MIDOSE-1310 file (N, C-alpha, C; in nm, 2 decimals, decimal comma, always signed):
residues 158
mgll	+0,08/-0,12/+0,00/+0,00/+0,00/+0,00/+0,09/+0,13/+0,00; +0,20/+0,11/+0,06/+0,29/+0,23/+0,07/+0,33/+0,28/-0,07; +0,34/+0,20/-0,17/+0,37/+0,24/-0,30/+0,26/+0,32/-0,37; +0,14/+0,30/-0,32/+0,03/+0,38/-0,38/+0,02/+0,52/-0,32
lyks	+0,08/+0,54/-0,20/+0,08/+0,67/-0,14/+0,22/+0,73/-0,17; +0,22/+0,87/-0,19/+0,35/+0,93/-0,22/+0,35/+1,06/-0,15; +0,47/+1,11/-0,12/+0,50/+1,23/-0,05/+0,56/+1,33/-0,15; +0,55/+1,46/-0,11/+0,60/+1,57/-0,19/+0,75/+1,55/-0,22
demy	+0,83/+1,50/-0,13/+0,97/+1,49/-0,16/+1,00/+1,38/-0,26; +0,90/+1,30/-0,30/+0,92/+1,19/-0,39/+0,87/+1,23/-0,53; +0,82/+1,35/-0,55/+0,76/+1,39/-0,68/+0,86/+1,48/-0,75; +0,87/+1,45/-0,88/+0,97/+1,53/-0,96/+0,90/+1,55/-1,10
sste	+0,92/+1,67/-1,15/+0,86/+1,70/-1,29/+0,95/+1,62/-1,39; +0,90/+1,60/-1,51/+0,98/+1,53/-1,61/+1,10/+1,62/-1,65; +1,09/+1,75/-1,64/+1,20/+1,84/-1,67/+1,31/+1,82/-1,57; +1,27/+1,81/-1,44/+1,36/+1,79/-1,33/+1,43/+1,66/-1,34
lirk	+1,36/+1,55/-1,39/+1,42/+1,42/-1,41/+1,53/+1,43/-1,51; +1,51/+1,50/-1,62/+1,61/+1,51/-1,72/+1,73/+1,59/-1,67; +1,71/+1,69/-1,59/+1,82/+1,77/-1,54/+1,89/+1,71/-1,42; +1,82/+1,64/-1,34/+1,87/+1,59/-1,21/+1,86/+1,43/-1,20
skmi	+1,87/+1,36/-1,31/+1,84/+1,22/-1,31/+1,94/+1,14/-1,21; +2,07/+1,18/-1,21/+2,16/+1,11/-1,13/+2,12/+1,13/-0,98; +2,09/+1,25/-0,94/+2,06/+1,28/-0,81/+1,93/+1,20/-0,77; +1,83/+1,20/-0,85/+1,71/+1,12/-0,82/+1,73/+0,97/-0,81
fdkv	+1,81/+0,92/-0,90/+1,85/+0,78/-0,90/+1,93/+0,75/-0,77; +2,02/+0,83/-0,73/+2,09/+0,81/-0,61/+2,01/+0,81/-0,49; +1,91/+0,90/-0,48/+1,82/+0,91/-0,37/+1,74/+0,78/-0,36; +1,70/+0,73/-0,47/+1,62/+0,60/-0,47/+1,71/+0,49/-0,42
ldke	+1,83/+0,48/-0,48/+1,92/+0,37/-0,45/+1,97/+0,38/-0,30; +1,99/+0,50/-0,25/+2,04/+0,52/-0,11/+1,93/+0,51/-0,01; +1,80/+0,48/-0,06/+1,68/+0,47/+0,02/+1,65/+0,59/+0,10; +1,69/+0,71/+0,05/+1,64/+0,84/+0,10/+1,49/+0,85/+0,08
idka	+1,45/+0,80/-0,04/+1,31/+0,80/-0,08/+1,28/+0,66/-0,13; +1,16/+0,61/-0,11/+1,12/+0,48/-0,15/+1,11/+0,47/-0,30; +1,05/+0,57/-0,36/+1,03/+0,57/-0,50/+1,03/+0,72/-0,55; +1,03/+0,73/-0,68/+1,03/+0,87/-0,74/+0,91/+0,87/-0,83
iilr	+0,82/+0,97/-0,81/+0,70/+0,99/-0,89/+0,74/+1,09/-0,99; +0,72/+1,06/-1,12/+0,75/+1,16/-1,22/+0,62/+1,22/-1,27; +0,61/+1,35/-1,27/+0,49/+1,42/-1,31/+0,50/+1,47/-1,46; +0,40/+1,45/-1,52/+0,38/+1,51/-1,66/+0,26/+1,59/-1,66
dgkp	+0,27/+1,72/-1,70/+0,16/+1,81/-1,70/+0,10/+1,82/-1,56; +0,18/+1,81/-1,46/+0,13/+1,82/-1,32/+0,06/+1,70/-1,27; +0,06/+1,59/-1,34/-0,01/+1,47/-1,30/+0,09/+1,35/-1,29; +0,08/+1,26/-1,19/+0,17/+1,15/-1,18/+0,16/+1,06/-1,30
sfll	+0,27/+1,03/-1,36/+0,27/+0,96/-1,49/+0,36/+0,83/-1,48; +0,47/+0,84/-1,41/+0,57/+0,73/-1,40/+0,61/+0,71/-1,26; +0,66/+0,59/-1,23/+0,71/+0,56/-1,09/+0,85/+0,50/-1,11; +0,95/+0,55/-1,05/+1,08/+0,49/-1,05/+1,11/+0,43/-0,91
mefk	+1,15/+0,30/-0,91/+1,19/+0,24/-0,79/+1,31/+0,15/-0,81; +1,37/+0,11/-0,70/+1,48/+0,02/-0,71/+1,44/-0,12/-0,77; +1,52/-0,18/-0,86/+1,48/-0,30/-0,93/+1,46/-0,42/-0,83; +1,54/-0,42/-0,72/+1,52/-0,53/-0,62/+1,39/-0,52/-0,56
kyek	+1,34/-0,40/-0,53/+1,21/-0,38/-0,47/+1,10/-0,42/-0,56; +1,12/-0,39/-0,69/+1,02/-0,43/-0,79/+1,01/-0,59/-0,79; +1,13/-0,65/-0,79/+1,13/-0,80/-0,79/+1,06/-0,86/-0,67; +1,08/-0,79/-0,56/+1,01/-0,84/-0,44/+0,86/-0,83/-0,45
imae	+0,82/-0,71/-0,50/+0,67/-0,69/-0,52/+0,61/-0,79/-0,62; +0,68/-0,82/-0,73/+0,63/-0,91/-0,82/+0,63/-1,05/-0,76; +0,73/-1,09/-0,68/+0,73/-1,22/-0,62/+0,61/-1,24/-0,53; +0,59/-1,13/-0,45/+0,48/-1,13/-0,35/+0,34/-1,14/-0,43
yerl	+0,33/-1,07/-0,54/+0,22/-1,07/-0,62/+0,19/-1,22/-0,68; +0,29/-1,28/-0,73/+0,28/-1,41/-0,78/+0,24/-1,51/-0,67; +0,30/-1,50/-0,55/+0,26/-1,58/-0,44/+0,12/-1,56/-0,40; +0,07/-1,44/-0,39/-0,07/-1,41/-0,36/-0,16/-1,46/-0,46
ksyv	-0,12/-1,45/-0,59/-0,21/-1,49/-0,70/-0,22/-1,64/-0,70; -0,11/-1,72/-0,67/-0,13/-1,86/-0,66/-0,21/-1,90/-0,54; -0,19/-1,83/-0,43/-0,26/-1,86/-0,31/-0,41/-1,84/-0,33; -0,45/-1,73/-0,40/-0,59/-1,70/-0,43/-0,65/-1,81/-0,52
ssqk	-0,57/-1,85/-0,62/-0,62/-1,95/-0,71/-0,64/-2,08/-0,64; -0,55/-2,11/-0,55/-0,56/-2,24/-0,47/-0,68/-2,24/-0,38; -0,71/-2,12/-0,33/-0,83/-2,10/-0,24/-0,95/-2,12/-0,32; -0,95/-2,06/-0,44/-1,07/-2,07/-0,53/-1,10/-2,22/-0,57
ertt	-0,99/-2,29/-0,59/-1,01/-2,44/-0,63/-1,06/-2,52/-0,51; -1,02/-2,48/-0,39/-1,06/-2,55/-0,27/-1,21/-2,52/-0,24; -1,25/-2,40/-0,26/-1,39/-2,36/-0,22/-1,49/-2,37/-0,33; -1,44/-2,39/-0,46/-1,53/-2,40/-0,57/-1,59/-2,54/-0,57
pkks	-1,73/-2,55/-0,58/-1,79/-2,68/-0,59/-1,75/-2,75/-0,72; -1,73/-2,88/-0,71/-1,69/-2,96/-0,83/-1,80/-2,98/-0,93; -1,92/-2,96/-0,89/-2,03/-2,99/-0,98/-2,04/-2,89/-1,10; -2,03/-2,76/-1,07/-2,05/-2,66/-1,18/-1,93/-2,56/-1,18
nktk	-1,90/-2,50/-1,29/-1,80/-2,40/-1,30/-1,84/-2,27/-1,25; -1,97/-2,24/-1,25/-2,02/-2,11/-1,22/-2,05/-2,11/-1,07; -2,01/-1,99/-1,01/-2,03/-1,97/-0,86/-2,14/-1,87/-0,85; -2,24/-1,89/-0,76/-2,35/-1,80/-0,75/-2,30/-1,69/-0,65
piqd	-2,35/-1,57/-0,66/-2,31/-1,47/-0,56/-2,37/-1,50/-0,42; -2,30/-1,46/-0,32/-2,34/-1,47/-0,19/-2,45/-1,37/-0,16; -2,57/-1,42/-0,11/-2,68/-1,33/-0,09/-2,71/-1,29/+0,05; -2,69/-1,37/+0,15/-2,72/-1,34/+0,28/-2,60/-1,37/+0,38
ssei	-2,61/-1,33/+0,50/-2,50/-1,35/+0,60/-2,48/-1,49/+0,63; -2,58/-1,58/+0,63/-2,56/-1,72/+0,66/-2,47/-1,79/+0,56; -2,48/-1,75/+0,43/-2,39/-1,80/+0,33/-2,25/-1,75/+0,36; -2,23/-1,63/+0,40/-2,10/-1,58/+0,43/-2,04/-1,66/+0,55
vqtl	-2,12/-1,68/+0,65/-2,07/-1,76/+0,77/-2,03/-1,90/+0,72; -2,11/-1,96/+0,64/-2,07/-2,10/+0,59/-1,94/-2,10/+0,51; -1,93/-1,99/+0,43/-1,81/-1,98/+0,35/-1,69/-1,96/+0,44; -1,70/-1,88/+0,54/-1,59/-1,86/+0,64/-1,56/-1,99/+0,71
qkis	-1,66/-2,07/+0,74/-1,63/-2,19/+0,82/-1,55/-2,29/+0,73; -1,56/-2,28/+0,60/-1,48/-2,37/+0,51/-1,33/-2,34/+0,51; -1,30/-2,22/+0,55/-1,15/-2,18/+0,55/-1,09/-2,25/+0,67; -0,97/-2,30/+0,64/-0,89/-2,38/+0,74/-0,84/-2,28/+0,85
pedk	-0,81/-2,33/+0,97/-0,76/-2,24/+1,07/-0,63/-2,18/+1,04; -0,54/-2,26/+0,97/-0,41/-2,21/+0,93/-0,43/-2,09/+0,83; -0,52/-2,10/+0,74/-0,55/-1,99/+0,65/-0,60/-1,87/+0,72; -0,69/-1,90/+0,82/-0,75/-1,79/+0,89/-0,64/-1,71/+0,96
tkik	-0,54/-1,78/+1,03/-0,43/-1,71/+1,10/-0,35/-1,64/+1,00; -0,33/-1,69/+0,88/-0,25/-1,62/+0,78/-0,32/-1,49/+0,73; -0,45/-1,51/+0,71/-0,53/-1,39/+0,67/-0,53/-1,28/+0,78; -0,54/-1,33/+0,91/-0,54/-1,23/+1,02/-0,41/-1,16/+1,03
srll	-0,30/-1,24/+1,01/-0,17/-1,17/+1,02/-0,15/-1,08/+0,91; -0,19/-1,11/+0,79/-0,18/-1,02/+0,67/-0,26/-0,89/+0,69; -0,38/-0,91/+0,75/-0,46/-0,79/+0,78/-0,40/-0,70/+0,88; -0,34/-0,76/+0,99/-0,27/-0,68/+1,09/-0,15/-0,61/+1,03
eark	-0,07/-0,68/+0,95/+0,04/-0,62/+0,88/+0,00/-0,50/+0,80; -0,11/-0,52/+0,72/-0,16/-0,41/+0,64/-0,21/-0,29/+0,72; -0,28/-0,32/+0,83/-0,32/-0,21/+0,92/-0,20/-0,14/+0,98; -0,10/-0,21/+1,02/+0,02/-0,15/+1,08/+0,09/-0,06/+0,98
erer	+0,10/-0,12/+0,85/+0,16/-0,04/+0,74/+0,08/+0,09/+0,72; -0,05/+0,08/+0,72/-0,14/+0,20/+0,69/-0,12/+0,30/+0,80; -0,12/+0,25/+0,93/-0,10/+0,34/+1,04/+0,03/+0,41/+1,03; +0,14/+0,33/+0,99/+0,27/+0,39/+0,98/+0,27/+0,50/+0,87
vlsd	+0,21/+0,47/+0,76/+0,21/+0,57/+0,65/+0,13/+0,69/+0,69; +0,02/+0,67/+0,76/-0,06/+0,79/+0,80/+0,02/+0,87/+0,90; +0,09/+0,81/+1,00/+0,17/+0,88/+1,09/+0,28/+0,95/+1,02; +0,34/+0,89/+0,92/+0,45/+0,95/+0,85/+0,40/+1,08/+0,78
ekqn	+0,28/+1,07/+0,72/+0,22/+1,18/+0,65/+0,19/+1,29/+0,75; +0,14/+1,26/+0,86/+0,11/+1,36/+0,97/+0,23/+1,42/+1,01; +0,34/+1,35/+1,03/+0,47/+1,40/+1,08/+0,52/+1,49/+0,97; +0,51/+1,45/+0,84/+0,56/+1,54/+0,73/+0,48/+1,67/+0,73
kedl	+0,35/+1,67/+0,75/+0,28/+1,79/+0,75/+0,32/+1,88/+0,86; +0,34/+1,82/+0,98/+0,39/+1,90/+1,10/+0,52/+1,96/+1,07; +0,62/+1,88/+1,01/+0,75/+1,93/+0,98/+0,74/+2,04/+0,88; +0,66/+2,02/+0,78/+0,64/+2,13/+0,68/+0,59/+2,26/+0,74
keel	+0,49/+2,24/+0,83/+0,43/+2,36/+0,90/+0,54/+2,43/+0,98; +0,62/+2,35/+1,05/+0,73/+2,41/+1,14/+0,83/+2,47/+1,05; +0,86/+2,41/+0,94/+0,96/+2,47/+0,85/+0,91/+2,61/+0,79; +0,78/+2,61/+0,76/+0,72/+2,74/+0,71/+0,73/+2,85/+0,81
ilqn	+0,70/+2,81/+0,94/+0,71/+2,90/+1,05/+0,85/+2,96/+1,06; +0,95/+2,87/+1,06/+1,08/+2,91/+1,07/+1,13/+3,00/+0,96; +1,09/+2,97/+0,84/+1,12/+3,05/+0,72/+1,06/+3,19/+0,74; +0,93/+3,19/+0,78/+0,87/+3,32/+0,81/+0,94/+3,41/+0,91
qlki	+0,99/+3,34/+1,02/+1,06/+3,41/+1,12/+1,19/+3,46/+1,06; +1,26/+3,38/+0,98/+1,38/+3,43/+0,92/+1,36/+3,55/+0,83; +1,25/+3,55/+0,75/+1,22/+3,66/+0,67/+1,19/+3,79/+0,75; +1,12/+3,77/+0,86/+1,09/+3,89/+0,95/+1,22/+3,94/+1,01
ekvk	+1,31/+3,86/+1,05/+1,44/+3,90/+1,10/+1,52/+3,97/+1,00; +1,52/+3,92/+0,87/+1,59/+3,98/+0,76/+1,54/+4,12/+0,74; +1,41/+4,14/+0,73/+1,35/+4,26/+0,71/+1,39/+4,36/+0,82; +1,39/+4,31/+0,95/+1,43/+4,40/+1,06/+1,57/+4,45/+1,04
kdre	+1,66/+4,36/+1,01/+1,80/+4,39/+0,99/+1,82/+4,49/+0,87; +1,75/+4,46/+0,77/+1,76/+4,56/+0,65/+1,71/+4,69/+0,69; +1,60/+4,70/+0,77/+1,55/+4,83/+0,81/+1,65/+4,90/+0,90; +1,72/+4,82/+0,99/+1,82/+4,88/+1,08/+1,93/+4,94/+1,00
lqef	+1,98/+4,86/+0,90/+2,09/+4,91/+0,82/+2,05/+5,03/+0,74; +1,93/+5,03/+0,69/+1,89/+5,14/+0,61/+1,88/+5,27/+0,70; +1,83/+5,25/+0,82/+1,82/+5,37/+0,91/+1,96/+5,41/+0,95; +2,05/+5,32/+0,97/+2,19/+5,36/+1,00/+2,25/+5,44/+0,89
wd	+2,23/+5,40/+0,76/+2,29/+5,47/+0,65/+2,22/+5,60/+0,62; +2,09/+5,61/+0,66/+2,02/+5,73/+0,63/+2,06/+5,83/+0,73
């Protein structure tokens, strides 16, 4: 899920990519940023990530895909190829009862991991917003101090 969410420090315009490609690649490889989102006409168009990370994602995808297909084979009735849609809660309960305890624990652990990842991403976003707000306040204070010093120097020379 983290790859679907992106932060402002991970976004680069296509022009910036052309001019600063080495710097962007180094940031991704040094893990300063998880990925680089390349914008075209102000919209996300491309995603750059480390190739090892891509391979891990694809391996996880293939594993989940095979797991889902094996689950479908287990729960699909042998009589017909068509499955009817679940219509009431009793059918849902019956379907859940067919899932083995090992699979239930795997599913629970995956859900917990996903929730933790989501919480981490949300807390990171919140921290980034707070850091940005603090940085803006500090920049504003620096501007005010600079204006004061400029006024003092101008009064001194006048």
